[in-house]
C-alpha positions in Angstrom: 3.3 -6.6 -22.8 4.2 -5.1 -26.2 3.0 -1.6 -25.3 2.9 0.4 -22.1 -0.5 -0.1 -20.3 -2.7 2.9 -20.2 -4.5 3.4 -16.8 -7.4 5.8 -16.3 -7.6 7.1 -12.8 -10.9 8.6 -11.7 -10.9 11.1 -8.9 -8.4 14.0 -8.3 -8.4 13.9 -4.5 -5.5 12.7 -2.3 -6.0 9.0 -3.2 -6.5 9.5 -7.0 -3.5 11.9 -7.3 -1.4 9.5 -5.2 -2.3 6.6 -7.5 -1.5 8.7 -10.6 1.9 9.6 -9.2 2.7 6.0 -8.1 1.7 4.4 -11.4 3.4 7.1 -13.5 6.6 6.6 -11.5 6.4 2.9 -12.2 6.3 3.5 -15.9 2.6 3.3 -16.8 0.8 5.7 -19.2 -1.7 7.5 -16.9 -4.6 9.8 -17.3 -6.2 11.3 -14.2 -9.7 12.6 -14.5 -11.4 14.9 -12.0 -14.9 16.4 -12.2 -13.9 19.7 -10.6 -10.7 21.2 -9.4 -8.1 19.0 -7.7 -9.4 18.3 -4.2 -13.0 19.0 -5.3 -14.5 16.3 -3.1 -13.6 15.0 0.3 -10.0 16.0 0.3 -10.8 19.7 -0.1 -13.3 19.6 2.8 -11.3 18.1 5.7 -9.8 19.7 8.8 -6.2 19.4 7.8 -5.1 16.9 10.5 -2.1 14.8 10.0 -3.0 11.9 12.2 -0.6 10.4 14.7 -3.1 7.6 15.0 -4.0 8.7 18.5 -7.7 9.2 17.6 -7.9 5.6 16.6 -5.7 4.1 19.3 -8.6 2.6 21.3 -11.3 2.0 18.7 -9.4 1.0 15.5 -5.8 0.0 16.3 -5.1 -1.3 12.8 -5.9 2.2 11.4 -3.8 3.8 14.2 -0.7 1.8 13.2 -1.1 2.8 9.6 -1.5 6.5 10.6 1.7 6.7 12.7 3.6 4.9 9.9 2.4 7.3 7.2 2.7 10.3 9.5 6.5 9.7 9.5 6.6 9.2 5.8 4.7 12.4 4.9 6.9 14.5 7.2 9.8 13.3 5.0 8.4 13.4 1.5 5.9 16.4 1.9 7.8 18.7 4.3 6.5 21.8 2.6 2.9 20.7 3.2 3.2 19.7 6.8 3.4 21.8 10.0 4.7 19.8 13.0 2.3 21.2 15.6 2.1 18.2 17.9 -1.2 17.3 19.4 -2.9 17.1 22.9 -5.7 14.8 24.0 -7.0 16.9 26.9 -9.2 15.6 29.7 -11.8 17.7 31.6 -13.0 16.7 35.1 -16.1 15.0 33.8 -14.2 12.9 31.3 -13.5 9.3 32.0 -10.2 8.5 33.8 -10.5 4.9 32.6 -10.7 6.0 29.0 -7.7 8.3 29.5 -5.7 5.2 30.5 -7.1 3.2 27.6 -5.9 6.0 25.2 -2.5 6.0 26.7 -2.2 2.2 26.6 -3.6 2.1 23.0 -0.9 4.6 21.9 1.8 2.4 23.4 0.4 -0.7 21.8 0.4 1.0 18.3 3.8 2.5 18.6 2.6 6.1 18.9 4.9 8.2 21.1 2.8 9.6 24.0 3.6 11.6 27.0 1.3 12.4 30.0 1.1 16.1 30.9 -0.5 17.7 33.9 -3.0 20.4 33.4 -0.4 23.0 34.3 2.1 21.6 31.8 -0.6 21.5 29.1 -1.5 25.2 29.7 2.2 26.1 29.6 2.2 24.7 26.1 -1.2 26.2 25.2 -2.1 29.1 27.5 -5.7 29.5 26.2 -6.7 26.0 27.4 -9.5 26.0 30.0 -8.4 26.2 33.6 -10.1 23.0 34.6 -8.2 20.8 32.1 -6.6 18.4 34.5 -4.5 16.1 32.3 -3.4 15.7 28.7 -1.5 13.2 26.5 1.0 14.7 24.0 1.2 12.9 20.6 2.9 13.7 17.3 -0.2 15.0 15.4 0.4 17.7 12.8 -1.3 20.0 10.4 -1.2 19.4 6.7 -2.3 21.5 3.7 -4.4 19.1 1.6 -4.5 21.4 -1.4 -0.8 21.8 -1.6 -0.2 18.1 -1.1 -2.6 17.0 -3.9 -1.2 19.6 -6.3 2.3 18.4 -5.6 1.2 14.8 -6.2 -0.4 15.8 -9.5 2.7 17.8 -10.5 4.9 14.8 -9.8 2.6 12.6 -11.9 2.8 15.1 -14.8 6.7 15.2 -14.4 6.6 11.4 -15.0 4.4 11.6 -18.1 0.9 11.5 -16.8 -2.0 13.5 -18.3 -4.2 15.4 -15.7 -7.7 16.6 -16.7 -9.6 18.7 -14.3 -13.2 20.0 -14.8 -13.9 16.8 -16.7 -16.9 14.8 -15.5 -17.2 11.1 -16.1 -20.5 10.6 -17.9 -20.2 6.9 -18.6 -18.0 3.8 -18.4 -17.1 2.1 -21.7 -18.0 -1.5 -21.3 -17.4 -3.9 -24.3 -17.8 -7.7 -24.2 -18.3 -7.6 -20.4 -15.1 -5.6 -19.8 -14.4 -2.0 -18.8 -12.3 -0.5 -21.6 -12.3 3.2 -20.7 -14.5 6.2 -19.8 -16.5 8.9 -21.5 -15.9 12.4 -20.1 -17.4 15.8 -20.6 -14.7 18.5 -20.6 -15.9 21.9 -19.2 -13.5 23.8 -21.5 -11.8 21.3 -23.7 -8.8 19.1 -22.8 -5.8 20.7 -21.0 -5.9 23.7 -18.6 -9.3 25.1 -17.9 -9.9 28.4 -19.7 -13.2 30.3 -19.2 -15.1 30.9 -22.4 -13.4 27.9 -24.2 -15.8 25.4 -25.6 -15.8 22.0 -24.0 -16.9 18.6 -25.4 -17.0 14.9 -24.9 -14.1 12.6 -25.2 -13.8 8.8 -25.1 -10.6 7.8 -23.1 -9.7 4.3 -23.9 -7.8 2.5 -21.2 -6.3 -0.9 -20.4 -7.6 -0.5 -16.8 -9.7 1.9 -14.9 -9.0 2.8 -11.2 -12.1 4.2 -9.4 -10.7 6.4 -6.7 -13.7 8.7 -6.5 -14.3 8.4 -2.7 -17.9 9.1 -1.8 -18.8 9.1 -5.5 -17.5 5.5 -6.0 -21.0 4.0 -5.9 -22.1 6.3 -8.7 -19.2 5.2 -10.9 -20.1 1.6 -10.1 -23.7 2.1 -11.1 -22.5 3.1 -14.6 -21.1 -0.4 -15.0 -23.9 -2.2 -13.1 -21.9 -3.1 -10.0 -22.8 -2.3 -6.4 -20.2 -0.4 -4.3 -21.6 0.0 -0.8 -20.1 3.4 0.1 -21.9 5.0 3.1 -21.2 8.8 2.9 -21.0 10.5 6.3 -21.1 14.3 6.5 -19.1 16.4 8.9 -19.0 20.2 9.5 -15.8 22.3 9.9 -15.8 25.9 11.1 -12.9 28.2 10.4 -11.9 30.8 13.0 -10.3 34.1 12.2 -7.0 33.5 14.1 -5.0 30.5 15.5 -6.4 30.3 19.0 -4.0 27.4 19.5 -0.7 26.3 17.9 -1.2 22.7 18.8 -3.9 20.2 17.7 -6.4 19.9 20.6 -8.4 16.7 20.8 -11.0 15.9 23.5 -9.9 12.8 25.3 -13.2 10.9 25.3 -14.9 8.2 23.3 -16.4 9.0 19.9 -18.4 12.3 19.8 -19.1 15.4 17.9 -17.1 18.7 18.2 -13.9 17.2 19.7 -11.0 18.7 17.7 -9.3 22.0 16.9 -6.6 22.0 14.2 -4.3 25.1 13.8 -4.0 25.7 10.1 -1.9 28.4 8.5 -3.4 31.7 9.9 -6.6 30.1 11.2 -8.0 27.4 13.4 -10.4 24.8 12.2 -13.1 23.3 14.5 -14.5 19.9 13.8 -16.6 17.9 13.4 -19.8 15.9 13.1 -20.4 12.4 11.8 -23.9 11.9 10.2 -24.7 9.4 7.5 -26.2 10.9 4.3 -27.6 9.3 1.2 -26.1 11.7 -1.5 -22.5 13.1 -1.3 -23.6 16.2 -3.2 -27.0 16.9 -1.6 -27.4 17.1 2.2 -28.5 19.8 4.7 -26.0 22.3 6.1 -27.6 23.5 9.3 -26.8 26.3 11.6 -27.1 24.2 14.8 -24.1 22.2 13.7 -21.9 25.3 13.5 -23.2 26.6 16.9 -22.4 23.2 18.5 -18.8 23.4 17.2 -18.3 26.7 19.0 -20.3 26.0 22.1 -18.8 22.5 22.8 -15.2 23.4 21.9 -15.4 26.5 24.0 -15.3 24.1 27.0 -11.7 23.3 26.0 -10.7 26.8 24.7 -13.0 29.4 26.3 -11.9 32.3 24.0 -13.6 30.5 21.1 -16.9 31.7 22.4 -16.2 35.3 21.5 -14.0 34.7 18.5 -14.9 35.6 14.9 -16.0 32.8 12.6 -15.1 33.5 9.0 -16.8 30.5 7.2 -18.0 27.0 7.6 -17.9 24.0 5.2 -19.1 20.5 5.1 -17.3 17.4 3.9 -18.4 13.8 3.2 -16.3 10.9 4.4 -16.3 7.9 1.9 -16.9 5.3 4.5 -17.1 1.7 3.3 -18.3 -1.3 5.2 -18.6 -4.8 3.8 -22.3 -5.7 3.4 -22.4 -8.4 6.1 -21.3 -6.0 8.9 -24.3 -3.6 9.1 -23.2 -1.0 11.6 -26.0 1.5 12.4 -23.7 4.3 13.7 -21.2 5.7 11.1 -18.7 6.3 13.9 -18.5 2.5 14.3 -17.4 1.9 10.7 -13.7 1.2 10.3 -11.5 3.9 8.8 -9.5 1.2 7.0 -9.5 1.1 3.2 -10.7 -1.7 0.9 -9.5 -2.6 -2.6 -12.4 -4.0 -4.7 -11.2 -6.2 -7.6 -14.3 -6.1 -9.8 -13.0 -8.9 -11.9 -13.0 -11.4 -9.0 -15.9 -9.7 -7.1 -18.3 -8.9 -9.9 -17.0 -10.8 -13.0 -16.2 -7.4 -14.5 -12.6 -7.2 -15.6 -11.0 -3.9 -16.4 -11.8 -1.9 -13.3 -10.7 -1.7 -9.6 -12.2 0.5 -6.9 -10.5 1.8 -3.8 -12.8 2.9 -1.0 -12.7 4.0 2.7 -9.5 5.0 4.3 -8.2 8.4 5.6 -6.3 11.3 4.2 -3.2 10.5 6.2 -2.9 7.1 4.7 -3.6 8.2 1.0 0.0 7.2 -0.1 -0.3 3.7 1.5 -3.6 3.3 -0.3 -2.2 4.4 -3.6 0.7 1.9 -3.1 -1.7 -0.9 -2.5 -3.8 -0.3 -5.6 -0.7 0.4 -7.8 0.8 -3.0 -6.6 -2.5 -4.6 -7.7 -2.3 -2.9 -11.2 1.3 -4.1 -11.6 0.2 -7.7 -10.7 -2.6 -7.4 -13.2 -0.2 -6.5 -16.1 2.9 -8.5 -14.9 4.9 -5.3 -14.3 7.9 -5.7 -11.9 8.3 -2.2 -10.6 8.8 -1.2 -6.9 7.0 1.6 -5.2 9.2 4.7 -4.7 6.6 7.2 -3.3 7.7 6.7 0.3 11.3 7.7 -0.5 11.1 10.3 -3.3 10.1 13.8 -2.1 7.2 15.5 -3.7 8.0 18.6 -5.8 8.6 21.4 -3.3 10.0 19.1 -0.7 13.4 18.2 -2.2 16.2 19.4 0.1 13.6 21.5 1.9 14.7 23.8 4.7 12.1 26.3 5.9 14.8 28.2 7.8 16.6 29.3 4.7 16.4 33.1 4.4 15.2 34.2 1.0 14.1 37.6 2.2 17.2 39.6 1.3 17.8 37.7 -1.9 14.3 38.4 -3.3 13.5 41.7 -1.6 10.7 40.3 0.5 9.9 41.6 3.9 9.1 39.3 6.9 6.8 37.6 7.5 5.9 37.5 3.8 9.2 35.9 2.9 8.8 33.1 5.4 5.2 32.4 4.4 6.2 32.2 0.7 9.1 29.8 1.4 6.9 27.6 3.6 4.3 27.3 0.8 6.8 26.8 -2.0 9.5 24.8 -0.2 12.4 23.9 -2.4 10.7 25.6 -5.3 11.0 29.0 -3.7 14.1 30.1 -5.6 12.6 29.0 -9.0 9.3 30.9 -8.4 10.5 34.0 -6.5 13.6 34.8 -8.6 11.8 37.1 -10.9 13.0 40.1 -12.9 9.9 42.2 -12.3 8.4 43.7 -9.2 6.9 41.2 -6.8 4.2 43.0 -4.7 1.9 41.2 -2.3 -1.4 40.4 -3.9 -3.2 38.8 -0.9 -2.3 40.6 2.3 -4.1 38.2 4.7 -2.1 35.2 3.5 1.0 37.0 2.3 0.8 35.8 -1.3 3.0 37.5 -3.8 2.6 38.2 -7.5 5.3 35.6 -8.4 3.3 32.9 -6.6 0.1 33.9 -8.3 1.7 33.9 -11.8 3.3 30.5 -11.1 -0.2 29.1 -10.1 -1.8 30.6 -13.2 0.7 28.7 -15.4 -0.5 25.5 -13.8 -4.3 26.2 -13.7 -5.3 28.4 -16.6 -7.9 31.1 -15.9 -9.4 29.2 -13.0 -8.9 31.5 -10.0 -10.3 28.9 -7.6 -7.4 26.6 -8.8 -5.0 29.5 -8.2 -6.6 29.8 -4.7 -5.9 26.2 -3.7 -2.3 26.5 -4.9 -1.5 29.7 -3.1 -4.2 30.3 -0.4 -5.0 33.7 -1.8 -8.5 34.9 -0.7 -8.5 32.2 2.1 -7.6 34.6 4.9 -9.6 36.8 7.2 -11.2 39.0 4.5 -12.2 36.0 2.4 -11.2 37.8 -0.8 -12.8 41.2 0.1 -9.5 43.1 -0.4 -7.7 40.9 -2.9 -10.1 39.1 -5.3 -10.0 41.9 -7.8 -6.2 41.9 -7.6 -6.1 38.2 -8.3 -8.4 38.7 -11.3 -6.1 41.5 -12.5 -3.2 39.0 -12.6 -5.0 37.2 -15.5 -5.1 40.3 -17.7 -1.8 39.7 -19.4 -2.8 36.3 -20.6 -6.6 36.4 -21.1 -9.2 38.8 -22.5 -11.6 40.8 -20.5 -14.6 38.5 -20.8 -12.6 35.6 -19.5 -11.2 37.6 -16.6 -14.7 38.8 -15.6 -16.1 35.3 -15.7 -13.2 33.9 -13.6 -13.5 36.7 -11.1 -17.3 36.2 -10.6 -16.8 32.5 -10.1 -14.2 33.2 -7.4 -16.5 35.6 -5.6 -19.3 33.1 -5.7 -17.1 30.4 -4.2 -15.9 32.8 -1.4 -19.5 33.8 -0.5 -20.7 30.2 -0.5 -19.2 29.2 2.9 -20.2 32.3 4.8 -23.9 32.0 5.3 -23.6 30.2 8.7 -20.9 32.7 9.9 -23.0 35.9 9.3 -23.4 37.1 12.9 -21.4 39.6 15.0 -18.2 40.9 13.6 -18.2 38.5 10.7 -21.5 40.0 9.5 -19.8 43.4 9.5 -16.9 42.0 7.5 -19.3 40.3 5.0 -21.2 43.5 4.4 -17.9 45.4 3.8 -17.0 42.7 1.3 -20.4 43.1 -0.4 -19.9 46.8 -0.5 -16.4 46.4 -2.1 -17.5 43.7 -4.6 -21.0 44.9 -5.6 -20.6 48.6 -5.3 -17.0 49.8 -5.6 -16.3 47.0 -8.2 -19.8 47.0 -9.8 -20.1 43.2 -9.6 -23.9 43.4 -9.0 -24.8 45.5 -12.0 -21.8 46.0 -14.3 -22.6 48.2 -17.3 -20.2 46.1 -19.3 -22.4 43.0 -18.8 -25.7 44.7 -19.4 -27.9 43.6 -22.3 -29.1 47.2 -22.7 -27.3 50.5 -22.1 -27.6 51.6 -18.5 -29.2 54.9 -17.8 -26.5 56.6 -15.8 -28.7 59.6 -15.1 -30.6 57.3 -12.7 -27.5 57.0 -10.5 -27.4 60.8 -10.1 -31.1 61.1 -9.2 -30.6 60.2 -5.6 -32.6 57.7 -3.6 -35.9 58.3 -5.4 -34.3 57.5 -8.7 -32.1 54.6 -7.6 -31.6 51.8 -10.0 -33.1 48.6 -8.6 -30.7 45.8 -7.9 -31.2 42.3 -9.4 -34.1 40.2 -8.2 -32.9 36.8 -9.3 -30.9 36.0 -6.1 -27.6 36.7 -7.9 -24.6 38.7 -6.6 -26.9 41.7 -6.0 -28.6 39.9 -3.1 -26.8 40.7 0.2 -27.0 37.0 1.2 -27.4 37.9 4.9 -28.7 34.9 6.8 -31.9 35.5 8.7 -32.4 31.9 9.6 -29.8 31.4 12.3 -27.0 33.0 14.1 -25.5 33.2 17.6 -27.9 33.9 20.4 -27.6 37.4 21.8 -25.8 38.9 18.8 
C-alpha cells in the first residue's frame, strides 16, 4: 500500500492493548480507544490468576494447552507483573478420587508439570490449609497484576507510535457504502490525557480497519453496524481479604463449581468466583449471598478465612462466546477458547473484525492471531515479536537487585517499589527531591505517584491502577488526600478536588458487601476521615451559599444537617446483609 494502514482498536483491556502493541510493533498506525480507564471492563475485574492450564485440563484441553504455553511466555516478557506463586489443586475427603486422577492425567496430556503431594506435604507448603485435606496436585499457577500488565502493553504501543485514548466512548461506527471506515467517539475531556474540568467533545476517527476487542461489550459494537455478535456475558464475584492467608494459589480439585479458588495477590488474597449468565455487562445484581458463599465455602479449605476481615468485593463479567449452533444452557459448559469473527466473510461487512471469548492468560496469543489477520488483510509481511520482546519494566528485570541504599528507601518499601517498577526502577526512583511514602499499606512512594501522574493526567483512579495506591487495607482512608495533594503542583484546586472526590467514590463503591465486623469499623473510620476531618461531605469551598460557621459552634442542637441526596454525606452502611452473628 502507498501509505501506512491506520487501525482503530476498540477496547483497552488486555486483548485490546495487546493488539495495539502487536500492530504498532509491526509498523501499523494504531489508535486505541477505551471508554473508561485502561482495564475498565473485564480485565480490571478478575482474580489475577496466571493460569497453568490446570483448571481446564479435564474439561477443555485445547484451552489448557494454550494456557501453559502463554504462562511460560508471560513469565519471560512480563516478569515485573507476575509472581511465581505456584498452585495447588487440593482434595477434601468428600471430593472424587476419580476426578483427582482425571485432573492429573489431564495435566500430563496437556504438558502441564504436575506433582502429587500428600496432605501433610501440602500443609508444609501452606500451613493454613484444613487438616482434612488429604491430597493435592502442585502446578505452575501464578499471580499476575492485570493493571500493570495492560499499562505496560499500552506504554509499549505508544513507544512504537500508537495513539491511546482513554475515557473516550464509542458512540457510533462509521459505515459508508457498506464498509466500516472508522468510529465516532465522545471524549470525556478532549483528546490526550484525561484532565478534570477540561471540555470534551466528539471526534470522528477514520480508519482503514476497525478491530472490535471490547469483550463483553462486543455485541453492542456489532449492533452499531447491524451485525449480530453472540456474546454471552457471565458474571462472577471476587472478594478481597485483608491479608494473604496463603502464598500459593489454592484450587478445589473438583468439577466445575462456585467458590473454588484463592489467589494471593500483592498484600491480599482474592476469593472467587461464581459463573452466572447475565443479559447486560453493565447492569446486573450484586448480592450479599454471593460474598457470603465465597467465605463460607472456601473456609472449608482455609478455615482462618471464616474470621478474616473482608475489605471489598467486586464483580466481573466474562465475555463468553459460543457459536449459535451449540446452545449450551450452563455458562460453565461454554469453551474458554477465543474466536476471530471476520465480518467481511461472515456478514458481508468489510472493514471490521471482532475477537471474542478467550482468557486473560492467553491475551497475547489472541492479539497475535488478530494481528496476523490484519496483516493478511493489507498484504503486510511482518512477523509477531510480542512473545520475545519484554514489556516496558521487564527488560533485564531482576527483582533481587537492591535499590534500597542507592535511593534511600527502607525495606520492605524498596523491594515493593522495585517489584512494581521492574527495570524502570532506576529511571523512576532516581529523583533529586525527597521521596516519602504516600500510601503506607502498599508502600507507594512519591516518585512512583508522580511518574503515574505523568502518564494519566489528573485521573487518580488511573494513578491507582498504575501504582496500587489506595488499594490496601485502609482502602484510601489514610492516603487518598495525600494522593490528591500530589496533583497540586500541576493542576488547580478545582481539578484536584474533583479528582479526589472521584477517587473516594470509587473506593467506597466496592465496600458495601464487606460492611460487617472489623471492616465496618474501618469503613466508619474512613468516613470520619473523609467526611469530617477532610470536609468531603460539606466542604465550604464547594457551597453555593456561605456556610454559617456559628452553627458548628452551637453544639448538637444547632448541628448543620448533612446532605440528603445520598452523596458522600451518607454513611453508606449496609443494612441489607452481612455475616450472621456479627
